[in-house]
C-alpha positions in Angstrom: 138.7 200.9 251.3 139.5 197.5 252.6 141.3 196.9 255.8 144.2 194.5 256.0 142.6 191.7 257.9 145.0 189.0 259.0 143.8 185.4 259.5 143.3 184.5 263.1 141.4 182.1 265.3 137.7 182.8 265.8 136.9 185.0 268.7 133.8 186.3 270.4 132.6 189.6 268.9 133.1 191.5 272.1 136.0 189.8 273.8 137.0 191.8 276.8 140.5 192.3 278.2 140.1 189.8 281.1 139.5 187.1 278.6 142.8 187.8 276.8 145.2 188.7 279.6 144.9 187.4 283.2 144.4 190.2 285.8 147.5 189.3 287.7 149.7 189.6 284.6 147.9 192.8 283.5 148.6 194.5 286.9 152.3 194.0 286.4 152.1 195.4 282.8 150.3 198.6 283.8 152.9 199.9 286.2 154.4 203.2 285.0 158.0 204.0 285.7 159.6 207.4 286.7 163.0 206.1 285.6 161.9 204.7 282.2 159.7 207.7 281.5 162.4 210.1 282.6 165.1 208.5 280.5 163.0 208.3 277.4 161.8 211.9 277.7 165.4 213.1 278.3 166.4 211.3 275.1 163.6 213.1 273.2 164.7 216.5 274.4 168.4 215.7 273.9 167.6 214.9 270.3 165.8 218.2 269.9 168.8 220.0 271.4 171.4 218.3 269.3 169.6 218.7 266.0 168.6 222.3 266.9 172.2 223.1 267.5 173.2 221.5 264.2 170.5 223.4 262.4 171.8 226.7 263.7 175.5 226.1 263.1 175.7 224.3 259.7 175.7 226.3 256.5 172.3 226.9 255.0 172.9 224.3 252.2 173.2 221.6 254.8 171.2 222.8 257.8 167.9 221.7 256.2 168.8 218.0 257.0 169.1 218.4 260.8 166.2 220.9 260.5 163.9 218.3 259.1 164.9 215.8 261.9 164.4 218.6 264.5 160.9 219.3 263.1 160.1 215.6 263.3 161.1 215.3 266.9 159.3 218.5 267.7 156.0 217.2 266.2 156.4 213.8 267.8 156.4 215.5 271.2 152.8 214.4 270.7 153.8 210.9 271.8 155.0 211.8 275.3 152.1 214.3 275.6 149.8 211.4 274.8 151.4 209.3 277.4 151.2 212.0 280.0 147.5 212.6 279.6 147.0 208.8 280.1 149.1 209.0 283.3 151.6 206.6 281.7 154.6 208.7 281.1 155.6 208.8 284.8 154.4 206.9 287.9 154.2 210.2 289.8 151.0 212.1 288.8 152.4 215.6 289.2 155.2 214.8 286.8 152.7 213.7 284.2 150.8 217.0 284.7 154.0 219.1 284.5 155.4 217.4 281.5 152.0 217.4 279.8 151.8 221.2 280.3 155.2 221.8 278.7 154.6 219.4 275.8 151.1 220.9 275.3 152.7 224.4 275.1 155.1 223.2 272.4 152.3 221.7 270.3 149.6 224.3 271.0 147.5 221.5 272.4 146.3 222.3 275.9 146.6 218.9 277.9 143.3 219.3 279.8 141.3 219.7 276.6 143.4 216.9 274.9 142.6 214.6 277.9 138.8 215.2 277.5 139.0 214.7 273.7 141.2 211.6 273.9 139.1 209.9 276.7 136.0 210.4 274.5 137.9 208.9 271.6 138.8 205.9 273.7 135.3 205.5 275.0 133.7 205.7 271.6 136.4 204.7 269.1 135.2 204.7 265.5 131.6 205.2 266.5 130.1 207.9 264.2 128.5 210.7 266.1 130.3 209.8 269.3 134.0 209.6 268.6 135.3 213.2 268.4 138.1 212.1 266.0 135.4 211.3 263.4 134.3 215.0 263.5 137.1 215.4 261.0 136.0 213.0 258.2 138.5 210.5 256.9 139.8 211.3 253.4 137.5 210.0 250.6 139.4 211.7 247.7 143.1 212.2 247.0 142.6 215.9 247.3 141.2 215.4 250.9 144.0 213.0 251.7 146.8 215.4 250.8 145.0 218.4 252.4 144.8 216.5 255.7 148.4 215.3 255.4 149.6 218.9 254.8 148.6 219.6 258.4 147.0 222.9 257.6 143.4 221.9 258.7 144.9 220.7 262.0 146.9 223.9 262.5 143.9 226.1 261.8 141.6 224.1 264.1 144.1 224.3 266.9 144.2 228.1 266.7 140.4 228.1 266.7 140.3 225.7 269.6 142.6 227.9 271.7 140.6 231.1 271.0 137.3 229.3 271.6 138.6 228.0 274.9 139.9 231.4 275.9 136.4 232.8 275.3 134.9 230.1 277.6 133.5 227.8 274.8 134.0 224.1 275.2 132.9 221.0 273.2 130.0 218.8 274.0 132.2 215.8 275.0 133.8 217.8 277.8 132.5 216.8 281.2 130.9 219.7 283.0 133.3 219.3 286.0 136.2 219.8 283.6 135.0 222.8 281.7 136.3 225.5 284.1 139.8 223.9 284.1 139.9 223.7 280.3 138.9 227.3 279.9 141.5 228.5 282.5 144.2 226.5 280.8 143.3 227.9 277.4 143.6 231.4 278.8 146.9 230.7 280.4 148.3 229.2 277.1 147.1 232.3 275.2 148.7 234.6 277.7 152.0 232.8 277.5 151.9 232.9 273.7 151.1 236.6 273.6 153.9 237.2 276.1 156.4 235.3 273.9 155.2 237.2 270.8 155.6 240.5 272.7 159.1 239.7 273.9 160.2 238.5 270.5 159.0 241.7 268.8 160.7 243.9 271.5 164.0 242.0 271.0 163.5 241.8 267.2 164.3 238.1 267.5 163.3 235.4 265.0 164.2 232.6 267.4 160.6 231.6 268.1 159.9 231.5 264.3 162.9 229.5 263.3 162.9 227.0 266.3 159.2 226.7 267.0 156.6 228.0 264.5 158.3 227.0 261.2 159.3 223.5 262.5 155.8 223.0 263.8 154.4 223.7 260.3 157.1 221.8 258.4 156.8 218.7 260.5 153.0 218.5 260.4 152.8 216.1 257.4 155.0 213.5 259.3 152.7 213.4 262.3 149.6 213.4 260.1 150.9 210.4 258.1 151.6 208.6 261.4 148.2 209.4 263.0 146.2 208.6 259.9 147.4 205.0 260.1 145.9 204.4 263.5 142.2 204.0 262.5 141.7 205.0 258.8 140.3 202.1 256.9 139.3 200.2 260.1 135.7 199.2 260.7 133.4 201.6 262.5 132.5 199.1 265.2 132.8 198.9 269.0 135.2 196.0 269.1 138.7 197.2 270.0 140.5 194.5 268.1 138.7 195.6 264.8 138.6 199.4 265.0 142.4 200.1 265.5 145.5 199.2 263.4 148.8 197.8 264.5 151.6 198.9 262.2 154.7 196.7 262.5 157.8 198.8 261.9 161.6 198.8 262.3 163.2 199.5 265.7 164.1 203.1 265.0 160.6 204.0 264.0 159.1 202.1 266.9 161.5 203.9 269.3 160.8 207.3 267.6 157.1 207.0 268.0 157.2 205.7 271.6 155.8 202.3 270.6 152.5 204.0 269.6 152.6 201.9 266.3 151.2 199.2 268.6 147.9 201.0 268.6 145.6 198.0 268.9 147.4 197.1 272.2 147.0 200.7 273.4 143.3 200.8 272.7 142.8 197.4 274.3 144.8 198.3 277.4 145.0 202.1 277.6 146.6 202.0 281.1 149.7 200.1 279.8 152.7 202.5 279.5 154.6 202.9 276.3 157.5 200.6 277.2 155.2 197.6 277.7 153.1 198.0 274.5 155.2 195.6 272.5 154.6 192.9 275.1 150.9 193.4 274.9 151.0 193.2 271.1 152.8 189.8 271.4 150.1 188.5 273.7 147.3 189.9 271.5 148.9 188.9 268.1 146.6 185.9 267.4 143.6 188.2 267.9 144.7 191.4 266.1 142.5 191.7 263.1 144.0 194.8 261.4 147.7 195.1 260.9 150.3 196.2 258.3 154.0 195.9 257.8 155.3 199.5 257.7 153.7 202.8 257.1 154.3 202.7 253.4 152.0 199.7 253.2 149.3 201.4 255.3 149.2 204.5 253.0 149.2 202.5 249.8 145.9 201.1 251.1 144.3 204.3 252.6 145.1 206.7 249.8 141.8 207.0 248.0 141.7 205.5 244.5 142.5 208.0 241.6 138.9 207.7 240.2 137.6 209.1 243.5 139.6 212.4 243.1 
């Protein structure tokens, strides 16, 4: 597979951030905001509420439309969760931890574990044997591509992850001083889920199924398509401007995904909050080596050729 490599001025192979953005300018760009984070998170949950209500009150023949949108917002709770584990959602650390816990519960993704996983990913992006994201191989056939996009491998792995954590088993990339906290969090998550299941059975209620479990499964392909675009087809090298993709998209999609389509900027400057990523992309634009215009263009490139099926 070939990456979309834009023409740009020659650069040093391992250009560091201080060579691209002055420290004084970077300090201003890395300041998180309680107000901006709070407003954006409120918009996200307001959308979930509105489309959830529409899904419940409209006739069945129409309710699938807000239902799909609801599922998309539910799965894209991944974006604020991602911001929270970076400490970029709010300026106040405790708010990041609280929001990360709630969002992690929604997604069945314990934030302490996700933090350890994601920091290892940032430290070793696209380096085989070191980047934990590469433990799930990129698709080499169309069958593998559509199986990954279905979200089923991810859903099964998250259940296994939760059960392993509850049993006290952690992955090799987890620092030893974080293992106890990750195990405790997995056990708390499992206890909460079992309590919700028990209450639902006692009340004979399908609310959890209709407004959480089913939307989580239905919306999986949308999030998988989005996340596959971040690194698939990029070089397996250390250089941050070569191993990540920037996907230029319309304003609605950019807002919906919390500016995470500016993924090269995020990997270059992980401490920059979501609302500043577009500014970082503009600064880095002459140096960005892998970019595409829209997610349709990305997936036309990364879907394996038919003869590989």
